[in-house]
C-alpha positions, -999 to +999 in steps of 0.1 A: +135-024+188+162+002+182+136+026+169+114+023+200+144+029+223+155+060+203+120+074+202+115+069+239+150+083+247+140+116+229+103+118+233+101+113+271+128+139+280+112+164+255+078+159+271+093+165+306+112+196+293+080+211+277+061+205+309+086+219+333+103+247+313+075+259+291+047+252+316+026+233+291-002+209+302+006+173+305-016+164+275+002+189+252+036+178+264+028+141+258+014+150+224+046+169+214+069+142+228+049+115+210+050+134+177+088+138+179+092+102+191+072+089+162+092+109+137+125+095+152+110+060+152+102+064+115+137+075+106+155+048+127+131+020+116+137+027+079+175+026+081+194-003+065+220-023+084+245-049+076+219-077+079+198-060+052+228-057+028+237-093+034+202-104+026+202-083-006+235-098-017+222-133-010+191-126-030+211-113-060+233-144-059+204-168-057+184-150-084+212-147-110+191-165-136+164-139-136+163-115-166+171-078-161+142-056-150+137-041-184+133-076-199+108-085-172+087-055-180+087-065-217+078-101-207+049-089-185+035-068-214+037-097-237+020-119-212-009-094-209-014-094-247-017-132-249-052-145-253-068-161-223-094-188-219-128-179-232-154-169-207-183-193-204-217-179-212-241-173-184-270-197-179-293-169-168-316-158-196-319-121-204-351-101-207-351-105-245-349-143-242-378-143-216-400-123-239-401-091-218-399-057-233-368-036-228-370-001-216-358+028-238-321+031-239-314-005-251-305-025-220-331-039-196-334-017-165-318+014-181-336+047-182-320+059-215-306+089-198-268+095-198-252+094-164 
């Protein structure tokens, strides 16, 4: 909400100034005011406040049993290297099992030309 108020407080007077002082068309003035207002909104909306810092501190306190980030990366890598369940075989027969001839290139449906 604070970002919208700040954007409107700067964007609207800027658009009026550009229209009256610089004699720009309304469309151009609105476009300039909106662009500056959007930039101000982005800056104000990404600022941290005391509520964000309190939430971060509460999270750190609640998650004290988690390993450090470097250990989590190592654990994730180890988990990736663990073998998973075997994939079940498809019940759909291939062209070789149906007795159809394969095209040149090895696989059914391929042209044998590199892509």
